C-alpha positions in Angstrom: 0.0 0.0 0.0 1.2 3.4 -0.9 2.5 5.4 2.3 0.5 8.3 3.4 2.6 11.0 4.9 1.5 13.2 7.8 2.6 16.7 8.5 1.8 18.0 12.0 3.8 21.2 11.6 4.6 23.7 8.8 8.4 23.0 9.3 7.7 19.3 8.6 6.0 20.2 5.3 8.9 22.7 4.4 11.6 20.1 5.0 9.6 17.4 3.0 9.4 19.9 0.1 13.0 20.6 0.3 12.3 24.2 1.3 14.4 26.3 3.9 13.0 26.5 7.4 9.9 28.7 7.8 10.5 32.2 8.9 7.5 31.9 11.3 6.7 28.5 12.9 2.9 28.9 12.4 2.5 31.0 9.2 4.4 30.5 5.9 3.9 31.8 2.4 5.5 29.4 -0.2 6.6 30.3 -3.7 5.1 27.3 -5.5 8.0 27.3 -8.1 10.5 26.5 -5.4 8.5 23.4 -4.1 10.3 20.1 -4.9 8.4 17.1 -3.8 10.5 14.0 -3.2 8.7 11.7 -5.8 9.8 8.0 -5.8 7.2 7.4 -8.4 4.4 9.5 -9.8 2.1 9.7 -6.8 2.2 11.2 -3.3 -0.4 11.1 -0.5 -0.6 13.1 2.7 -2.5 14.5 5.5 -1.7 17.9 7.0 -2.6 19.4 10.3 -2.8 23.0 9.1 -4.9 25.1 6.7 -3.5 25.8 3.3 -4.7 28.2 0.7 -3.1 27.7 -2.7 -3.0 29.8 -5.9 -1.4 27.6 -8.4 -0.8 27.9 -12.1 0.7 25.4 -14.6 1.3 22.7 -11.9 2.7 19.7 -13.6 0.4 17.4 -11.6 -3.2 16.5 -10.7 -4.3 17.1 -7.1 -6.9 14.7 -5.7 -9.3 15.4 -2.9 -11.3 12.3 -2.1 -12.3 10.8 -5.4 -12.1 14.1 -7.3 -9.2 15.4 -9.5 -8.2 18.9 -10.7 -5.7 20.0 -13.3 -4.0 23.3 -12.3 -3.4 24.4 -15.8 -4.6 27.9 -15.1 -4.7 30.2 -11.9 -7.2 28.9 -9.5 -7.6 29.2 -5.7 -8.4 26.3 -3.5 -8.7 25.9 0.3 -7.8 22.9 2.4 -8.7 22.3 6.1 -6.6 20.5 8.6 -6.8 16.7 8.4 -8.1 16.5 4.9 -6.6 13.8 2.8 -4.7 14.9 -0.3 -2.8 13.2 -3.0 -0.6 14.4 -5.9 -0.3 12.6 -9.2 2.6 13.9 -11.4 2.0 14.2 -15.1 4.8 13.3 -17.4 3.6 15.0 -20.6 3.9 18.6 -19.4 7.1 20.5 -18.7 5.9 24.0 -17.7 7.3 25.5 -14.6 4.6 25.7 -11.9 4.0 29.2 -10.4 1.8 30.5 -7.7 1.7 30.6 -3.9 0.9 28.3 -1.0 -0.2 30.0 2.3 0.1 27.8 5.3 -1.5 28.6 8.6 -1.4 26.4 11.7 -4.6 26.4 13.8 -2.4 27.2 16.9 -1.7 30.6 15.3 -5.5 31.4 15.3 -6.5 30.5 18.8 -7.8 33.4 20.8 -8.4 35.5 17.6 -11.7 36.5 16.0 -11.0 34.5 12.9 -10.9 31.1 14.6 -14.7 30.8 14.6 -15.2 32.6 11.3 -12.7 30.4 9.4 -14.9 27.3 10.2 -17.9 29.1 8.9 -16.5 29.6 5.4 -17.8 26.6 3.4 -15.2 26.8 0.7 -12.7 25.1 3.1 -14.7 21.9 2.6 -15.4 22.2 -1.1 -13.8 19.7 -3.4 -10.7 20.5 -5.4 -12.9 20.5 -8.7 -14.9 23.3 -7.1 -11.9 25.6 -6.9 -12.2 29.3 -7.4 -11.3 30.7 -10.9 -10.0 34.2 -10.5 -9.9 37.2 -12.9 -6.7 39.0 -13.4 -8.0 41.8 -11.2 -9.0 39.4 -8.5 -5.8 37.5 -8.6 -3.9 40.8 -8.1 -6.0 41.5 -5.0 -5.3 37.9 -3.6 -1.5 38.1 -4.3 -1.3 41.5 -2.6 -2.9 40.1 0.5 -0.5 37.1 0.5 2.5 39.4 0.2 1.1 41.6 3.1 0.9 38.6 5.4 4.5 37.6 4.3 5.9 41.1 4.9 4.3 41.1 8.4 5.9 37.9 9.7 9.2 38.8 8.0 9.6 41.9 10.2 10.5 41.8 13.8 7.9 39.6 15.4 6.2 41.6 18.3 2.8 41.8 20.1 1.1 43.3 17.1 2.3 40.5 14.5 -0.6 38.2 15.2 -3.3 40.8 15.2 -1.9 42.4 11.9 -1.6 39.0 10.1 -5.2 38.0 11.3 -6.6 41.2 10.0 -5.2 40.5 6.5 -6.4 36.9 6.8 -10.0 38.1 7.6 -9.8 40.5 4.7 -8.6 37.7 2.4 -11.4 35.4 3.3 -14.0 38.2 2.8 -12.6 38.7 -0.7 -12.7 35.0 -1.4 -16.3 34.8 -0.4 -17.1 37.6 -2.7 -15.3 36.1 -5.6 -16.8 32.7 -5.0 -20.4 34.4 -5.1 -19.3 36.1 -8.3 -18.3 32.8 -9.7 -21.7 31.1 -8.8 -23.3 33.8 -11.0 -20.8 34.2 -13.8 -20.5 30.4 -14.4 -24.2 30.2 -15.1 -24.1 27.3 -17.4 -22.5 25.1 -14.8 -24.6 26.3 -12.0 -27.8 25.8 -13.9 -26.8 22.4 -14.9 -26.1 21.5 -11.3 -29.5 22.9 -10.3 -31.2 20.8 -12.8 -29.2 17.8 -11.8 -30.2 18.4 -8.2 -33.9 18.4 -9.1 -33.4 15.2 -11.1 -31.6 13.4 -8.3 -34.2 14.4 -5.7 -37.1 13.5 -7.9 -35.6 10.1 -8.6 -35.0 9.4 -5.0 -38.7 10.1 -4.2 -40.0 8.1 -7.2 -37.8 5.0 -6.9 -39.1 3.8 -3.4 -36.0 5.0 -1.6 -38.0 6.8 1.0 -39.5 3.5 2.4 -36.2 1.6 2.2 -33.7 4.3 3.2 -35.7 7.0 4.9 -35.6 10.7 4.1 -32.4 11.6 2.2 -29.6 13.5 3.9 -27.9 16.4 2.3 -24.8 14.3 2.2 -26.7 11.5 0.3 -27.9 13.9 -2.4 -24.6 15.7 -2.8 -22.8 12.3 -3.2 -25.1 11.3 -6.0 -24.2 14.6 -7.7 -20.4 14.0 -7.1 -20.1 17.5 -5.4 -19.5 18.4 -1.8 -22.5 19.1 0.6 -21.2 22.6 1.4 -20.9 23.5 -2.4 -24.4 22.4 -3.1 -25.8 24.3 -0.2 -24.1 27.4 -1.3 -25.3 27.0 -4.9 -28.9 26.5 -3.8 -28.8 29.3 -1.3 -27.4 31.9 -3.9 -29.8 30.9 -6.6 -32.8 30.0 -4.7 -32.5 31.6 -1.2 -33.0 28.2 0.4 -30.6 25.6 1.5 -30.5 21.9 0.6 -32.4 20.8 3.8 -35.3 23.2 3.0 -35.5 21.9 -0.7 -35.7 18.3 0.6 -38.4 19.3 3.2 -40.3 21.2 0.5 -40.3 18.1 -1.7 -41.6 16.1 1.2 -44.4 18.5 1.9 -45.5 18.7 -1.8 -45.4 14.9 -2.1 -47.5 14.6 1.1 -50.0 17.2 -0.1 -50.5 15.1 -3.3 -51.1 11.9 -1.2 -53.5 13.7 1.2 -55.5 15.2 -1.6 -55.7 12.2 -4.1 -55.7 9.1 -2.0 -57.4 7.6 0.9 -54.2 6.6 2.8 -54.2 7.3 6.4 -51.7 9.9 7.8 -49.6 7.2 9.2 -49.5 5.4 6.0 -48.4 8.6 4.2 -45.8 9.2 6.9 -44.4 5.8 6.4 -44.3 6.1 2.5 -42.3 9.4 3.0 -39.7 7.7 5.3 -40.8 8.9 8.6 -40.3 6.5 11.5 -43.1 8.1 13.6 -46.3 9.9 12.2 -46.0 12.5 14.9 -42.7 13.7 13.3 -44.5 13.9 9.9 -47.4 15.8 11.3 -45.2 18.3 13.2 -43.2 19.0 10.1 -46.3 19.3 7.9 -47.9 21.8 10.3 -44.6 23.8 10.7 -44.5 24.3 6.9 -48.2 24.8 6.1 -49.8 26.0 9.3 -52.2 23.1 9.0 -52.3 19.6 10.3 -52.4 16.8 7.5 -56.1 16.1 8.5 -56.9 19.8 8.3 -55.3 20.0 4.8 -57.1 16.9 3.7 -60.5 18.2 5.0 -60.0 21.4 2.9 -60.2 19.2 -0.2 -63.3 17.3 0.9 
């Protein structure tokens, strides 16, 4: 079995990539053209215990996250959280020097700061690699400038203001990233609309193929896996384009199906609840009333 490396510190990652020791033990900006992975063959696997934000171009490799692959032939930005599994598959048919930057931030640097809670709320840290952020030239300049500001700060004499100033730049960076991602959801309309259509198809198939009785109400993760995208990416896509999250869409589908059963069949409320994947009719009735301001029996009575 191929060995999976584990990097607990930024200095361990620097040493592995044949880079000089980091100037700051918990924060480092790496020039990607200087990274030299020790490759015995054409594949490398690792888990890292720190955040990484990569702006990469012309990387002579495919990065894998889970079962997804992405070619970094143009400038894109991707975000990796601690303890995520990554692998690197070198390509032998391209000989272009890779460029870009890799910002590494250890969680220990963020404890006690305002960004520690915020960074976990940014969903793009759990997107898949193939959901990376494509930057315009203007956007890329903003990102590179923020990278450089962080680097300049830890390269100066470290004092009591260093952490606060770096965190301020990082918070600004994340706000810009969120803005650029939202822009991408709108400008890449064809891709977004295809995903929305695919979402409706997957959800409809789940409801129509008897999965509710056998497997229960689908989770957000189940639907996202069938679409080969991450749950957070699906949630952001739906929220931006429909103002509702994935769970709300699933519940709306349940309620609409329930209304159809209540108005066109003689099935009891308990039977309908069972067909819709509820273990207890009370749970179904509670959700129905929450969404419609009527109990199932009150709704049925309005049709009689």
